[in-house]
N, C-alpha and C positions, 0 to 999 in steps of 0.2 A: 269383792270390796263392798262393803255397805254404805249407808249414809254418811257415816264418818269420813270415809274416803272422799266423797263427794263434796262435803264441807270443806274438807282440807284443799281440795282442789280451787273451790271458788273463794276462800278467805286467806289464802297464803300464797306466796310466789311459786308458781308451777313452771315447770319445763315442758316443751312441746311433747316429751315422752310420756310425761305424767297425764296429759290430756289425751293422748293417743291411747295410751293404756284404759283411760276411763271410757273413751268412746268404744274402743273395742270389747270392752266389759259388758256395756250397756247392750251393744248389738246382741252378743253372745246370750245375754240374759233374756232379751226380749224374744229371740229366736227358740230358746228352750221353752219359754211359756207358750209360744204359739204353736209350736210344732204337733202338740197334740190335737187341739182344734181351736181354730180362729173363731172367735164369737162374731156372728152376723145377725143384724137385727132381721126379723121375719119380714119377707118382702123385699130386701135389699138385693138379693141376686135377680130378681125379675126387674126391678127399677133399673139397675145398672144397664142391664141388656135392653131393655127398651129404650131408655134415654139415649144410650150410644147411637142407636139408630136414626136419632133426630138431631143430637147436639154433639159439638165437640167437648169432650170432657177432660179435665186436668185435676190435679191433686196439689192443694198448697198446704204445707207442713213444716213443722221445725224438725220433723224425724229425717233420719238420715236415707238418702237415695235407697242404699242397698236393703234397709229395712222395709220401705215402702214396696220395692220391688219382689222382696221375699212374701210378704202379705199378697200382693197382687198375683204373684205366680201361684201360691197355695190355693187361692180362691179362683184361680183361672180366669182373672179380669184384667191382667196387664193390657191387652190387645184392645180394650175398651177405653184406654186413656191415652191421650198424647204423649 
């Protein structure tokens, strides 16, 4: 479902089923794009590992928990965050 589907979900009455389908579709699309290679800024890997030795780190985002865990697992960073 493209942007038209999202516009429908936000601007017209929708059921929990429609919302769940949109969430599932977004998650699948995210995974499909990131499965090949997750873009990481130069130096980020080293920074995360070094910072985690001194600080308790957490992620604040509007993304779904499963999406965040997927990315952290792919980068092998999950253990560095609370």
